N, C-alpha and C positions, 0 to 999 in steps of 0.2 A: 476575825474569822472570815469575813466577806473577802479580804485580800488573799488569805490562804486559798479559798475556794476559786477565786479568779485565777491565781497563779497555777493551780493544779490543772484547771481546764485549759489554760492558754498553752501550757507545754505538753498537754495530752498524756499526763501520767496516770496510771491507775490510782483509784482512791485508796485501794487496799492491796498490799503486796506482801506475800510470805516467801522467804527464801530459806529452803532446807529447815524450816522451823520444827523443832521437836520439843517435847515436854515429858519429863520423867518426874514421878512423885516418889519421895523416899519415905519408907517406913522401917525404922531401925536400920538394918544393914541391907535391906532389900530395896532395889530401884525398880520401879514399874513404869514402862513407857505408856503414856497416855496418847501422845502423838508422835509420829515417825516421819521426820523430813518432809513436811508439807511445803509444797510449792503451789502457789495460788495468786492469781491476779484478778481484781474485781474493778470494773470501771464505775465511775460515778453515775448516779441515777438509776441503779439497777434494783430489781427485786430478786433476792437470792434465797434459797432454802438449803440449809444443811439437813440431811435426813440420814437415818441410821438406827441401829438398835440402842437401847440404853446402854450406857458405858462405852460406846464407840468412840467418844472424844469430841462430840458436837459442842457440849458446853465449855470443854477446855479450849477449843478453837475460838469460840466466841470471846472467852476471857482473855486470851492473847491479843485478839484484834482490838478488844476494849480497853487495853492497858490495865486490866484487873490482875493480871498474872504476866510473868515474863518467861520467855522460852529457855529451856535448858541448853539448847543450841539453835543456830541460826538466827535470822533476823526478821523483824516485822516493822512493816512501813504503813501509815495511815496519812493520807493527805500529804504525801511527800516527806513526812517526818519520821525518823526511825524511832518508833515508840519502845521497842525493845531495849535501847539504850538510855532511856530516860530515867531519871531517879523518882522517888515516890512523889515528891512535891511537884515536879514538872509534869509527870504523867497525870496527876490529879487535875492540874490546871488545864492541861490538853483535853482530858475527858470532858471536863465541864464546858469547854468552848466548842467542842466538835462532836460530841457522841451522846446520843440518848440511849437509855436502857429500859427495857421492859422485862422484868424478872417474873418468873413463874410464881414466886411467893409474894409478889407485889411490892415489898419493901416501902410501904407507905409509913410516915411517921405518925405514930398513934395519938400524939398530943396535938396534932395540927388538924384543922378541919379539911374537907375535900378541897375547898377553894385555896387554903393555905399550902396544902401539898403540892398542888399544880404550880402555885405562885413561887414555892420555895427556890427552885433553881434559877428563877428569873432575878431573885434577890441576891441570893448568896454566891452565885456563880457569874451571872452575866450583867449584874447591876442595871437592869432595864428600868427606865423611868416609870413611875407610878401610873400615869394615864395608859401608856403602852401595856403595862403589866396587866392592869384590869381588863383591857380589850382582848389581849391574848388568852388570859385565864378563862374569861367568860366565853369567848368563841369556842375554845377547845372543850369546856364542860358542855356547852350546847351541842357541839358536834358528836360527843360520845353519849349524849343523852342523860348527863348527870347535873344539869343546871339547877334542877329542883333540890338536889342533894347537896348542894354547895356548903352548907353550914353544918352538915353532919360530921361525925368523926368515924374513922376506919372501922371501930368496933360496932358501929351502928349499921354497916353496909354488909351486903352478901358477897360472896366470892366473885360473882360476875361483876357487881358494881365496883369492887376494889380493882379488879383488871382494868375496867374502863378508866378509872382515876389514874391508874398507872400508865395507861396508853396517852392520856391527856398530858400528864406531867412529862413523859418522854418527849413529845411533839411540841409542847409549848415553847421551848427555847430555839426551836428551828434548828436542830443539829444537821450537820452534813450527813451523818451516819447514824442509824438506829440499829441497835442489836436487840434481838427479841428471843427469849427463850420460852417456846411454848405460849405465845401472846394471846391465843384464843382458847386455851384449855379450860377456862371457867366461864365462857361465854355461850349462850345459846346460839342456835343457827342464825337467825336474823341479826343479833347484835354483832356476831363474828363477821358477817359480810359487810355490816355497817362500818366497823372499825377498819376492815380491809379496804373499804371504799375510801375511808379517810386517809390512810396511808397512801393509796394511789394518788389522791389530790395533792398530798404533801410532796410526793415524788415528782409530780408534773409541775407544781408551782415553784418549788425550792430545789429541784434536782437532788432530793434527798435520796440516799442509798439505804435500802432495808435488808438486813441479813437475819434470817430465822433460823433457829434450831427447833425443829418441829416434827411431829408425827401427824399433824392435822392435815388432811387431804384438801381442805378448803385454802389453807395457806400454799401447800405445795402446788396446787392447781392454778395459783396466781403467780407463781415464781417464774422469772424468765430463765433462770439457770438453776439447776438442781444438782447438788453434789452429794453423793452417797459416801458416808464415812463408815468404815468397818475396821475394828481393831487398830485405831489410830492412824489409818490411811484412807486417802481419797481413792475409792476403788471405781468410781464411775462419774462422769460429767455429762449431763444431758441438757439440751435446750428445750424450752416448752413453747412451741409455736402459738399455742392457744391462750397464753397469758396476756394481760392487757387490762385488767380492771373492768370487765364487762358486767360483773355481778352487781 
């Protein structure tokens, strides 16, 4: 993963690139376009927000970038690799090595403790050594304020606590790219800014890129670039000069 990062930085390629990417969903004999010829280029180390009404295509766009879905047309590149051409096994390996996810519904494993949920990708995907695993998991749980809940199970947590665990799990593997669907939706104001601050620290230390699909103005206010998506199209792109993790 480090070699890939260095390679992408050295030749100054965008971390994420979409070329005429479209996505249609088929229901019976009806084809419904969710995204229409998206062209997009995102540099490494950026804070990006996709905004727009529900059903506009934000989550579909995240799924294409995250190798969770394939475009009906066009191509998708992440870290120099054409992820839209990968088979299921290759894309799963690529996701595990390069991309972290924060889902709105948490996707925690119910039979694992908080600690084990955060540790899981470090064992199953990256094979991080035990001492380093303990250090990373402990550090991340402390940073999201969940260290004292480490031995609890997801069913014993509130929605906000589950979200904090999901954030810790996404960041522990130190991915190049983090994709987040409404990551602060279940957090109170103070905790939301604490999590945003943690993301800014990861961005600064590891050159991590964060892409959010969100309605939350706290996230939008921190984004360096804001893409408005409506009816499957990017209708506006604007820079946010006030962004920079000052909260």
